[in-house]
Residue frames as qw, qx, qy, qz and C-alpha x, y, z in Angstrom:
[[0.764, 0.342, 0.396, 0.377, 127.05, 33.89, 59.62],
 [0.229, 0.960, 0.006, 0.161, 127.80, 37.59, 59.10],
 [0.465, -0.779, 0.398, 0.134, 130.92, 37.21, 61.23],
 [0.798, -0.019, 0.509, 0.323, 132.37, 34.55, 58.96],
 [0.555, 0.698, 0.288, 0.350, 132.20, 36.81, 55.94],
 [0.042, -0.985, 0.113, -0.125, 133.95, 39.69, 57.74],
 [0.709, -0.533, 0.370, 0.277, 137.06, 37.70, 58.70],
 [0.577, 0.745, -0.331, -0.050, 140.08, 38.12, 56.50],
 [0.904, -0.291, 0.238, 0.202, 142.82, 35.54, 56.41],
 [0.203, 0.840, -0.478, -0.158, 146.43, 36.16, 55.50],
 [0.988, 0.100, -0.039, 0.113, 148.40, 33.33, 54.01],
 [0.285, -0.822, 0.470, 0.148, 151.94, 33.20, 55.33],
 [0.898, 0.378, -0.183, 0.130, 154.58, 31.68, 53.11],
 [0.805, -0.243, -0.058, 0.538, 158.21, 31.05, 53.88],
 [0.398, 0.412, 0.100, 0.814, 159.15, 34.27, 52.12],
 [0.249, -0.755, -0.136, -0.592, 156.77, 36.51, 54.12],
 [0.766, -0.635, -0.103, 0.021, 157.78, 34.98, 57.45],
 [0.827, -0.203, 0.044, 0.522, 161.53, 34.80, 56.94],
 [0.421, 0.404, 0.108, 0.805, 162.21, 38.13, 55.29],
 [0.203, -0.536, -0.430, 0.698, 162.21, 41.19, 57.58],
 [0.258, 0.890, 0.374, -0.037, 160.35, 44.32, 56.61],
 [0.278, 0.905, -0.249, 0.204, 163.44, 46.51, 56.80],
 [0.876, -0.092, -0.207, 0.426, 166.94, 45.34, 57.52],
 [0.014, -0.926, 0.160, -0.340, 168.17, 48.27, 59.58],
 [0.356, 0.441, -0.672, 0.476, 171.19, 48.41, 61.86],
 [0.469, -0.324, 0.486, -0.663, 168.92, 48.27, 64.93],
 [0.932, 0.043, -0.030, -0.359, 167.29, 45.14, 63.61],
 [0.739, 0.373, -0.518, 0.215, 170.67, 43.49, 63.01],
 [0.043, 0.441, -0.635, 0.633, 171.88, 44.54, 66.46],
 [0.696, -0.214, 0.301, -0.616, 168.71, 43.21, 68.07],
 [0.941, 0.168, -0.242, -0.165, 169.09, 39.90, 66.25],
 [0.542, 0.416, -0.604, 0.410, 172.72, 39.57, 67.34],
 [0.242, -0.395, 0.546, -0.698, 171.78, 40.44, 70.90],
 [0.862, -0.099, 0.108, -0.485, 169.00, 37.85, 70.93],
 [0.869, 0.272, -0.409, 0.064, 171.39, 35.21, 69.59],
 [0.275, 0.455, -0.628, 0.568, 174.02, 36.07, 72.19],
 [0.502, -0.313, 0.436, -0.678, 171.48, 35.89, 75.02],
 [0.937, 0.053, -0.108, -0.328, 170.17, 32.57, 73.69],
 [0.759, 0.335, -0.499, 0.250, 173.66, 31.09, 73.59],
 [0.104, 0.427, -0.593, 0.675, 174.57, 32.47, 77.03],
 [0.672, -0.396, 0.010, -0.626, 171.42, 31.32, 78.80],
 [0.917, -0.143, -0.372, 0.035, 172.63, 27.79, 79.68],
 [0.551, 0.209, -0.443, 0.676, 175.73, 29.20, 81.28],
 [0.241, -0.427, 0.219, -0.843, 173.76, 31.73, 83.27],
 [0.840, -0.315, -0.169, -0.409, 171.47, 28.94, 84.49],
 [0.844, 0.019, -0.432, 0.317, 174.45, 26.83, 85.43],
 [0.212, 0.392, -0.375, 0.813, 175.98, 29.76, 87.32],
 [0.513, -0.411, 0.154, -0.738, 172.85, 30.14, 89.40],
 [0.924, -0.167, -0.278, -0.204, 172.41, 26.42, 89.93],
 [0.770, 0.090, -0.430, 0.463, 175.96, 26.01, 91.22],
 [0.297, 0.244, -0.354, 0.853, 176.68, 29.21, 93.07],
 [0.430, -0.509, -0.091, -0.740, 173.33, 30.20, 94.49],
 [0.845, -0.418, -0.328, -0.062, 173.03, 27.26, 96.93],
 [0.670, 0.008, -0.330, 0.665, 176.60, 27.96, 98.16],
 [0.022, 0.389, -0.098, 0.916, 175.71, 31.62, 98.73],
 [0.642, -0.511, -0.225, -0.525, 172.56, 30.64, 100.60],
 [0.847, -0.279, -0.371, 0.260, 174.57, 28.27, 102.84],
 [0.445, 0.188, -0.243, 0.841, 177.11, 31.07, 103.45],
 [0.269, -0.486, -0.024, -0.831, 174.33, 33.49, 104.45],
 [0.796, -0.455, -0.312, -0.247, 172.76, 30.88, 106.74],
 [0.766, -0.112, -0.374, 0.511, 176.11, 30.22, 108.46],
 [0.201, 0.304, -0.172, 0.915, 176.69, 33.95, 108.97],
 [0.517, -0.503, -0.151, -0.676, 173.20, 34.32, 110.43],
 [0.860, -0.335, -0.381, 0.042, 173.80, 31.34, 112.73],
 [0.590, 0.058, -0.339, 0.730, 177.11, 32.80, 113.96],
 [0.078, -0.407, 0.050, -0.909, 175.43, 36.14, 114.58],
 [0.695, -0.489, -0.240, -0.470, 172.59, 34.58, 116.53],
 [0.837, -0.217, -0.391, 0.315, 175.03, 32.49, 118.60],
 [0.387, 0.178, -0.258, 0.867, 177.10, 35.57, 119.37],
 [0.332, -0.472, -0.085, -0.812, 173.97, 37.46, 120.27],
 [0.813, -0.441, -0.316, -0.209, 172.82, 34.69, 122.64],
 [0.729, -0.064, -0.375, 0.569, 176.29, 34.51, 124.25],
 [0.126, 0.341, -0.160, 0.918, 176.22, 38.25, 124.95],
 [0.546, -0.506, -0.177, -0.643, 172.83, 37.98, 126.65],
 [0.827, -0.286, -0.467, 0.127, 174.11, 35.38, 129.17]]
């Protein structure tokens, strides 16, 4: 029961959560950067989903050609 008395609880209201402690230029820049990354993330995911399999197929084909050329040289 001693532990319960030692806990302190802070009540968060809309004002304490939504207002920053200091509105500096770094804070504004960080917020804009976070928003830009959030908005760009679907396009980055789409880029990887579309182009990465093509690149993997291209690498596999190049490896296959190289192994075939290597086996032809050994004959």
